[in-house]
N, C-alpha and C positions, 0 to 999 in steps of 0.2 A: 700759291696755296694759302698763304697766310691771309692775303686779301679776301680769298673766298670764304674763310672761316671767321673773318672779322667784319664788323660793321662799324661804320663811323659813329663814334660817340657811344658804342656799346661794349659790354664785356665779352671776352672770348667765349665761344661755346665750350661746354664741358666735354672734352674729348673722351674721358673715361665713360661717361654715360652713353655717348654715341657708340663707342666700341661695344659696350655691354648690350646695347639694343640690337646692334647688328649680329652679335654673337647669339643672342637669344632667338632672333628670327631664323638664323641658320640652323640652330639646334631644333627649333620647331619644325622646320622643313625636313630636317633629317629624321625627326621622329615620325613624321607623316609618311615618309618613303621607307619601304623595306630595303634591307641591304641589297645592293646590286641592282636596284631599280633605276629607271631613267628619271631625270628631273621632271617635276610636275608640269613644266612648260611644254613638254613634248607629249603629243597624243599617244596614249597607251591603250591597247585593247584590253578591256576589263573582262575577265572570264565570267561566264554566267554563274550566278549564285544559285545553288540548289534551293528550291522552296522548302521551307520548314514544314514538317507534317502538321496538319491541322489538329488543333486541340480537340479531344473527344467531347462530344455533346451528350452521349448516352450516359444516363445516370444523374443528370442535373435535376430532372423532375420525374415524377411517377408516370406521366402520360407516355413519354418515350419508352420507358421500360415495358409498359403494358402492350404497346404496339409491337415491340420487338418480341415479347413473349408469345403473343397471339400467333406470330408467324414461325417461331423457332422452337417453342417448348415441345419436346417430344411426347410428353405425357398428354398434353392437350391435343396434339396431332393424332395420337391414338384414339382419344375419345371422339374426336371429330370424324375419324374414319369409321368408327363403330356406329355413330349416328347416321352417317351416309349409308352404311350397310343396312341399317334398320329401315331407312326410307326405300331402298331398293327391294326389300322383302315385300313391300306393299303391292308392287306390280305382280309378283309371282304368287301371292297368297291365294287369290281367287281363280287362278288359272286351272284349266282342266288337266287332269293327269294325262301322261302320255299314253297313247293307245298301244295295245299289244298285238303282235303279229305271230300267228301260229302256222306251222306246216305239219300236216298230219298225213302219214303214209299208211294207207290201208292195204292189208294183204301184201306186206313187203316180202313174204316168202314165195308169193306167186303160186300158191297151191291151187287156187281156183282157176288159174290160167295155164298151169303147166310150165311155169318158168323157174328160173333160179332165184335165190334170195338176193335182194339188192336194196340199197338205200338211196338210189338215184330217183329224184322226183320224175314222174312221167313214165317210169319203167316198172312201177309197182301196179297192184290191182287198181288202186284209186288214190289220187293225190288231192288233198284238201288244203286250200289257202284261206286262212281266216284272220280278219281284223276285228279286234274287240276294243270298244271305248267305254271306260267307266264314267258314269254320270252321277255326281253327288246329288242328294235329295234337294228338293225345292228350297231355295233361300240359304243353303249352307255356304255356297261360294260367296255370297254377299256378306254374310256374317264373318267369314274368314278375312275378307278384304278389309272390312271395317275394324276388326280386331287388330290386324297388322298395322293399319293406319294409326290407331290409338297407341299402339306400342311404339311406333315411330315418333309420334308426338311426345310420348313419355321419354324416349331417348333424347329428343331435342331439348326438352326441359332439363334433363340430366346433364346435357352438355352445357347449358347455361349455368347450372349449379356448379359444375366443375370449373367453369371459367371464373365464377365468383370466388371459389376457393383458391384458385391460382392467383387471382388478382389480390386477394387478401394476403397471401404468402409473399407476393412481391412488395406490397405496401409495407408489411411488417419488416421485411429485409431491408428495404430502402430506409425505413425509419431508424433501424439500428445503424445503418450507414450514416444517416443524417446526425443521429445522436453522437456517434463517435467523432464525426467531423466537428460538431459544435463543442464537444468536450475538449478536443485538441485545441480549438481556439481559446477556450477558457483557460486551459493549462498554459498556453503560451503567454496570455495576458498576466496570469498569476506569476509566471516565472519572471516576466519583465518587472512586475511590481516588487518581487522578492529581490531581484537584482538591484533595483534602486534602493531598497532598504539595506542591502548589504553594503552598498557604497556609503550610505549615510552612517551606518554603524562603524565602518572602517574609519571614516573621517573622525567620528567622535572618539573612537578607540585611540587614534593617533594623538588626539588632544588630551587623552587620559580621562575622558568623561564616562566611558563605559568599560566594563571588564572584558577580558579576552573571551570569556564564555559567551558573551553576546554575539561576537563575530562568528564563533564556532557554531552557535545555534542557528544563525542566519545561513551559513554555508550548509549545515545539515538539512535545513528546510529546502534549500535549493536542490540539493541532491535528491531528496525525497520527491520533490516535484518532477525532476527529470526521470526518475524511476516510474512515476505515475504516467508520464508521457509515453514511455515505452509500452505500458499496458494499453493505453488508449490507441496507440498506433497499431498494436496487434489486433484490437477489436475492430478498428477501421478496416484493416486488410481482410479480416475474417468476414466482415459484412460484405465487402466488395466481392470476395470469392463466392459467397453464398448467392449474391445477385447474378454473377456470371454463370454459376451453375444452373440457376433457374432458366437463364437465357441460352443455355447450351453453348456457352463460350468458354474459352480457356480461363482457369481461375485467376491468372495474373493479367487478364486483358484490362486495358486502361478504362477507367470510368471518370467522368467529369465530377468535379466537386458538387455536392448537393446544393441546390439553390434554396432560397427561403420558400417554404410552402405557403399555400393560401391561408388566410386568417381563419381561426376557428370560430364556429358560430357561438354566440353568447349563451344560448339555451336551446333545448330540444323538447318537443312535446311528445311524451311517451304514448298516450292513447293514439295520436296520429301515426306514430311510428308502427304501432302494433297493427293498425288498420292497413297501412301500406305493406307491411310484411305479409299479411293474409292475402292481399290482392296481387302482389307482384313477386313474391319470393319464388324462384324456380323450383325449390324443393317441394313446396305445396302444389305447384302446377304439375310437377311430375307425379305426385301422389294422386291428383285428380285424374290425370290421364291413365294412371294405373287402375283407378276405379272403373273408368270407361272400358278399359281392356278386359278387366275381370267380369264386368257385366255382359259384355259381348261374348266372352268365352262361356259364361253360364248359358246364354241363349243358344250358342252353338251346341253345347252339350245336351240341352233339352231337345234340340232339333235332331239329335241322333235317335230319338224315338221313331223317327220316320225312316223308311228304307232308302238305300242307295240303289242305283240302277246300272245296268250295262247293256249295250247294244253291240251287235256284231254282224258281219257280212262274211259269208263263206262261199268260196268258188270251188266246186267239185269237178275234178277232171279224172274220169275213169278211162283207163287205157283202151284205146280203140273205140270210144264212144264220145258223144257230144258232152260238152261241159254244162253243168247246171249251177244255179245260185240258190243260197239259203240265207235267210235273215233270222238272227237270234236276238231275243230279249230276255234279260236276266234281272231278277229282283233279289236283293239281300233281305233275308228274313230276320228282323230284330227279335231274336229269341232269348238272348242272355240278359234278361231284365234285371237280375240282381247286380251284375257288374255295371249295368247302365245306371241304375239308381245310385250306386256308390259314387260314380263319376259325377252325377248331378249334385249329390250332397257335398262332394269335394269342391265343385265349382261355386256352390253357395257359400261355403266357408271361406273360400279365397276372396269372394266379393266382400264379405264381412271383415276379413283381415285388411283388405285394401282401404276400406272406409275407416277402420280404426287407426290404420297407419297415418292417414291424412290428419286425423284429430291429434294423434301423438306428435306429429311434426309441428302442427300449429301451436300446441302447448309448449313444446320445446323452444320454438322460436320466440314465443312470448316471454318465457323465462330468461332466455339468453339476452333478449332485448332489454328486459328490466335490469339485468345485471350490468350490461354495457352502459345503459343510460345512467345508472347510479354511479358507475366509475367515472363517466364523462363529467357528470355534474359535480362530483366531489373534486376531480382534478381541476376543473375550471374555477371552483371556489378557492382552491389552494393557490392557483396561479394569481387570482385576483388579490388575495391577501399578501402573497409574497411580493408581487410587483408593486402594490399600492402602499404597503406598510413596512414589511420586513426588509426589502432591498434598500429603500431609501435610508432606513435606520442603520443598516449595516454599512452603507457607504458613508454616512455622516460620522459614524463611530470610527471608521478607518481613517477618514480625513482628520478628525479631531485628535486621534491618538498619534498620528504621524506629526501633526503640528506640535503637539505637546512633547513628543519625543525630541524634536529638534531644539526645543527650548529647555529640555532636561526635566520636565515636570512628571513624566512617566518613564518607566523602564522599558527595556526592549521586549520583554515578555508580553506586556500589554499591547504593544504595536503588533507583534506577531499574532497574538490571539485575535485582534481586530481584522488582520488580513485573512486569517483562516476562516473567520466567521463570514466575511464577505464572499470568499470562494465557495464556502458551503452553501450560502444563500443562493448564489448564482447557479450552482449545480442543482439545488433543490428546485429552482424555477425551471431549469431545463428538464428535469425528471418529471415534473408535473405536466409540462407541455407534451412530453413523449407519452405519458400515460393518457392524457386527454386525446391525443391523435390516435393512439392505439385503439381506444374505445370507440372513437368516431369511425375508424376503418371497419371495426367489427359491426357497428350499427349499419354502415352502408352495405355491407354484405348481407346482413339479415333482412333488410328491407328490399333487397333485390335491385339495388341501384347498380346497373351495369356500367362499368367505366368504358 
């Protein structure tokens, strides 16, 4: 054994190192194997590992939420069903009314024929079977069909307007979710910075360079930041619960972390936006279809000046005699002219109201567009100033104050104030972004941009 561990003209191998290496390899093998398991040199059947649940993707962007809401939101489903019902009324609006069937028993006491009283057809003096069909006046059925079609189109435009309202609600809820998530990230970064500042303060305190109040101040700031994180977490959970409620999901259903949204446009043209709103906003479209329906209703009311008709066929069956046939023609006499004129004046006023309602909607949209455009423009200018000027200044001030603090040229309060200013600046930048995106979402709804 000595010859195996020795080489000619060389020093002996260091046995302690060899033994330590063997012991380390054995310990590593033991650490890899669970207690009671077979050695790794033997094949062991590995149990199948259950697949981890896939991470949720819903909530990362607005598009997925809108697609989910279109299929699952119960309020929009009710609006969609009402619109479908309005379309179905178009087919029945111009249909003829159902005919009437009459059975008339003549001389049911049988006094003329010397029999007993009876109500059995064929055993009375004479039985008459009559079918009567009412016929509206010329053109009335067509006006009713066209009016129902206009109301169906109005309901369809109302459905589009309802979808824009729902989409805006989802966008605003997601934006609150996004803001809370970004606030949480800023809070974590700020807490990490304060933790580093606390360590530096403790090190200087141990060296007798700063008083104990500086350490306590840093710890108090860290606690304050942690309390703020609790509030941010609550807002994030509340925003997620609101989103789940809109999607008809459980309030605690998991949502993916919000991704970074698309870049904001640098500027918007207000006159072009107003023109787009007048041309494409479904609220104006619904008012225009309402004008069409009111105009057709007025025409139908004026058509009531002309009479309606009825035709009938009668089969006469006298007991013991041959049956005979009669034809009946009936005309409604438009005699109540005062009531008819009142209905005509009502229809005319309803048409004027529908036209005024469209102008009021257009004016309202122009005002709301101007307000949203002003908010967007102001928020974009604020973002530009903060990002281009204020944020670099705050970062430079923070870095300079920390460097000066390490060399003892400034006190702890100056460093803490610089940190707080940087956090406030980043928060202001996030708030300006949220304000700009909120205004942009409002503008998209007003111009009728269907997501």
